[in-house]
Steps between C-alpha positions, in 0.01 A plus 500: 500500500619851424641688795367851550661754725466870561802724474533870578670706232534874560183513699295301249376144545541252218372146489762289323444160349806275514716508188422130450137575421371805314165659548283242334668229702326659795166447329549126490662476841222687675239293321586194707528672835232348718398793706189348651690273738678801648195700586461608856181361653531757776498785246201348320298473821585860583319616185228236498210719611611814317383622157661339199787727401525555123766646276384595150742537209328656202553683172231766556270404215125549531429145618769538768310797642178304504691235694629757751149635552359150549767419760486833686126464541528165675464488878835617634471254788537227237729649236749781537687635199846569642684637199492557126796468267491606139613277220701741287538286188133432433190697407597840642781749513616505858494877557137528400415172670632590844316832520186333369516251788563776752189686382285190509611410854438859609145483366448176692641644822796261498805723503639254754581247226862535380561502127828385347627559150826470316850509638840576352675168563626275224636150457867461416648244259639286783153464647530775759160646571522860613239624750167626373488358151222703346323237292488725196640218290434126494758292684666377183572862406564622855811285495778709352253779426752756613769345284327400180195705414588465135622142524518401136690812406750470783561136413609616156744740662648232724365685804347185645839330514642810667230505767520132581877510493479762775257299709679166448819660626309650790355163603818299449712730713223533763566871511249755621431750227410842628147619460627791292668255262170320458322827440754608243419184306128525561490863382197551722271324255346208683142612437549551127435205274297340228140394458540136395169397658340833583468606139199264494314774690370792289666826598236748389120486490348171619828442681728677746366848419146402594612300803721780635212747479216251553367607161531863610276454804759492774574870548139599450366263765748387764582737787860590575646454845835582654686189382678492168817380334818684598847413362727308739225510764247268340508153664620243251314182414759286675498715815123476529501125435769437759322710763163338443620140482747523788217623729334157507300243302360648182323405180624641169273596212680528165285693253774596256845380407693302761828690483477678835408191696753279323778747581379500861517121519850495353637755744303416815475120528487530879165681475335253269368308799268792576313469169198280561370488146531666162196567282573570135284643226683390193584232252295284273521124540259312279370577149173688490274292278145564385281195531277382218355168395700502177835612640799274467796476736729799455240703310326821610756564770618851569836617624604412851644847561372852442790683335407696190581443227545135590678387185835463678395376845145367539573343839593782738291729717623854560587484872717192457640595160635833626754309713495121455814441706349688795178301473707179490678604820173572681332180386802287594568677831334236717237745621141376448366664184146531371462612140195664347592475129325599181331160510280640778489872420392427143180360649409822678467779243346838576168406345243750385282409799782571744584823322139623516462397863815694587380798298178511698660484843806696609442590863863562597788704361694185425204360306467825306868512410502134404198527276626815331820315414314189390275706276794675338662163438174384344450812290855496364520123450631438148238243403146398596592198714547679833226308679526162332607181667704309247762232508601557142815685405445858390744768405371723780399345828163541661477682832510272801514537877869415524670625817196576709361153441828367638462719808146374549603137469797550734288669767241223481764225523657670801163515671474123448859437603406197708460312172807415295325456167462869428127501568351839420184670378614616160716248312544130453849386593733222394855399588737488204871440440632804316814699430582827325671478163797736487662409167432311181643188343754407382673536835870559550552707185616859519353737243551822694142516632572360847741697722508210746698308238767767516755576765564257783559145382388367838137593456289190547249662266741490210334168421149369542164665453632851571777490239302528178392794291335778701245711317659832408199699383135472407572404140814296569578321169599188694144477631320548169412211272314567179140378507560338839443589861790687661767274644617706801372407845680750726277555804278197435374344823515148365385172646800269538618191679837425652736697724409841356132463589347693790176382657278810494138577577339647188165667435341350190163670464279765655210352692147559378257698710300277733199710407426367152251783439751779558629697202833500681582142416830472692532502877777756492295751301263556787776502760703758310209740449383459860845562643567803278173662608526407865504814720750349742869584440397723210681799355488833679471736204611568145677814380177693448363420847836531675460877482170682561555756224673287242477647151689441178595835349625548145765774489584697187699819455367836386765667287259763376625688196867428565689416181601137484856391432623216281291184537676178586447138599678341796576126466603333827549157657398636843838483668556734795693739277207517260262612773741770618547615142122516462469721809759733348321515163163571660656793685636672189302804381229400253641761262821302486380146439155349482457150635130559522156499359215712626281202558175499687404178670213435261730556201749256651224242520401573141854434388504161667179418320658608174275800443758774566863549409768692689871551471799477734538256784718251682591162356604216729743222410425221750794288382756693701557587866138459617214266429189613315287539814732776623305725265280562805791681668531714188132589524551591868793731418295675232212535745734650758610759244144579395545347155223243474448643152813334360438184305717196574552222246620154598752340265594142422620285787762328281800628315483467122537138398445358849129416482401150392381510141222245553388633839608867532378545858799284599862578433864475597705726728832475318586861580271597786645222715796733550287703742508364859166375621563591862673790675612776267282356226135434434404441865608856578393659171151354530464656844708811411741390769225478761384858449228435241239463774578852624365646177138618480267252335397598149144450376671354192662159508562207273188301434421189301178660379475460123268503203432310181609807306856439613501128435363372831266199490225709663433837658565522872284714728709815451685486170549877518762440772714281277878545527627655172795336327816687403440487127140615547624809678752554223230462235300765682797733466541434128130538428449821696799731465480801271646465151871572508527460877755264646561331833820452697553151639696434824565138591642386833467124468519220244422624150218252434222757471706736289596222259133417454417867454766525230347201326161671499379729225668840452704489820789691348272783389353538849807472723720809523778364719572188704691518826626161621621457856714192460782335318867511588772653284859457611744255647379501860280214606124528459247442776381150412623365832302177482659405168874533562574339165348808333734771623395799293120488472254725680167370633255699287664388177557144620140442614380519140796511260287430193288805581815705554621398156171605340529843660866548416444391140213746455523846345388678816704776663644312797675652799669248728552566871741212568603333822834675526357850530217374722763383746638852533171619651416200718609619842240442770679736740501788253124478448404421858699790643316740273162349585541563873265795531222563746267642235497194278228430251339154538667389177839611629433313825407187307818528294705546815339198665560284195861604449575476872367149505699397194816654644456328837426166337810533286711553810340215695480215252692400188177405323444873460840593359344621173263763642688792343384374161147619572610850603686537171178434305367843596756665270295435186212710626732790580662478156158499337406819686828656383430846639789556743818630332698436817475126433766539228380193312737380228400265221694305241372324187621141499450208256336239721378147451307260726628144532228237496543144379345297782825473695441650845872563544475769230132588457411859580850640469538835323813511287662769287497386138625749242374287208165356612406726790253786472569846633345555841517812712665388826506698824864501613504728803293719728586734788416277796475779758264703282302185426440419867406862574259515206333168575439577867384857431231369265375250759496762777303751295147543634359550149322193358546324831304196618125506557515244780832404651454156651266223607516643852365832368234313306394311814460828687272632228295180497467515879390864522156644422518703178384817677795477738771459238736798457 
């Protein structure tokens, strides 16, 4: 058995697996550890008469919330939810997910429940598991994630041999490498990595965007309490798990991927004895076959799994597929496991009768929120099979009671715990011998798909069922067979015999209602609706009843007869620097630049319906430093500044060429995987580094509302609220500007939107100038710190190099504000010293808070070493304004060319090419002192200042009678 010990290294704990066995060796070793014989009877008796303690690990999808509601509304003398941990590599982005959970618990009066998410730890090549592995990546990609984010490319460079040479020498000499040495190799990138399994989840509409915003309902319904994500202060998933499980016997509910719990088991084997039972919603075991008198064996059977499209892997279910090795570890841990797979959940659809019954009765806030979400899912469902119960394979799955049915079954089994056959009210049960498939035959061959076949030659998983091909992407060519069912089985919970089999209790079917005359023909239907509407343990209020004078106000400016300056479009990826640049632009005199439209609320609604056209706006590229749902923070910033009149268009979620051709809602993350998923990356960007909740709530927000006119399958209740797309906003500009007028275009993120604009009709005749904040010209290293093999690229160009090439090859007048000159004006101290003023505007205070936080984080933790990059992004806005002669801006025309050939070691680099390059106006220098003075003076100016400075100010207004407001 592998030996595990804890060593202190410069104040940090690391769990190290012996050099004889690498990480996956631990999986097998722990699988045979018989914890049950070591349980303390004294400890069990101590907790015998107390409520069942429950830990829930979830991925914050809609059915997870229904499951939380169902559990929280149980009698607390029977069941007590002790903690929630968020599965960060499933159906949510962790920054949005954690604040969503905080708001839900606040509504339910359960701020006592700790919530854990993420963590900055990684797993080293020798099997060392650093503390607080964040679970952003599946285990197979957590291993070496800090060393080999772009594995195939580094292999070509011989980097893999270099890395393992270092670690082999380290192990052989039994030397203790310093933590700084490890960090210098890791480059601070342990939360960056690919999307091997996760790319099966849609990123935009009907996927992560709708989950992160609950179809746009979340911010318009849930109240907001005092808890929220804060960098370096947020409890991690592992911390919360350890605290909850070490406190005594506990039951674990797994409603998402198993990464968090698997990591816990690998690093805390001494605590495994405290886990009484694990209940899993996931997997598919037996084929789903329709029965008919004329059917033959093997005919009319649907897919076992629910991935879509299923042409590569028809066997896996999402929760297991997102991390098969973690699911294998949990199943083989020796802890009693009960599985509620698709076999059972496919027999309990949300039927039309259930839907109508729920529609007619919503007596609690949790019932109201749940039905609103369910209705939006129904109204935006891409086909007409939402309610149907079917066992036949379809391209798009029907809507079933997945996670909350599992919670119901688990609660019922626990109530009948005196029986060992899983007796419960809601599902028939059966014991089966199963395992989780982690790789595909033939075994023992190395084709580059399976990192566990690389590195240490002592890995016991170099052979056997874990050593075959591991699915690399949704449309993995290995998995596709023409005119045949897909051959890959990664994540399949398969019935087996022999030593790899685990004897597991499995739900096979939802029980019919004992009342044969009821329209609710499953027992759980009635229970779910009754529990959700039960007045006991119900929610306290929603956002509109939290405050006695709550009102959504639509702010728009009144510029009167003031002459408008040059119109322009601002294209951003919603990084922190983009928001600060936006505050600066909104403060400039309207005579100077005009990021505006005098838009009344009713005209705004007309535009969304397609009956009015306007020009100018903000375009969002959600394939950069923030996820698409962060558009809500953008709306809040605009609301703060009194600019609810500005139209915002949402761009494509994938870089050019990254969407799947046959199923474009899915796609790869070849370039975006360079952005860390945890600290200093999307977790912080999606929460604006924990300060997003301090902003006032805008009446505008993303919504999944849609209409047939825009290609939706049906009109939702409020199609006029539909979120406009980037190219629709651009089309409005082209269709409405005066003849001969032109627009200036400033882009602060990937060039995806701009490339698509250029490809549209008459772009060159409409665009006056293009200002690009990005690219790197020179011999210093770029800022692509997660891709050390690409020394000279800059993020904005790298994130969509094909788009960058389209822009650079166009005939537009391009001005480049490259990384080198950005770095000359990226001093936090210089800005913060100037912002220290007692008569600050709210926007200056927000900027100071943001930059102070970034500066402090940079000093405290190496994950934030790149924070200056965001401050440099403000320079483009200042250059666009171009009104201060003291800035002493100097430009130079240079023949530039973008490198893009699919090789990530070169893609996105800007090179000087006298023969093939095109002349681009490049900013070479700026007076830094004058720049800092100018920038801060604009923010401190009281003219065009904010309308409402913060959520705290908004709460005061909502809590005060209108006749008593100043």
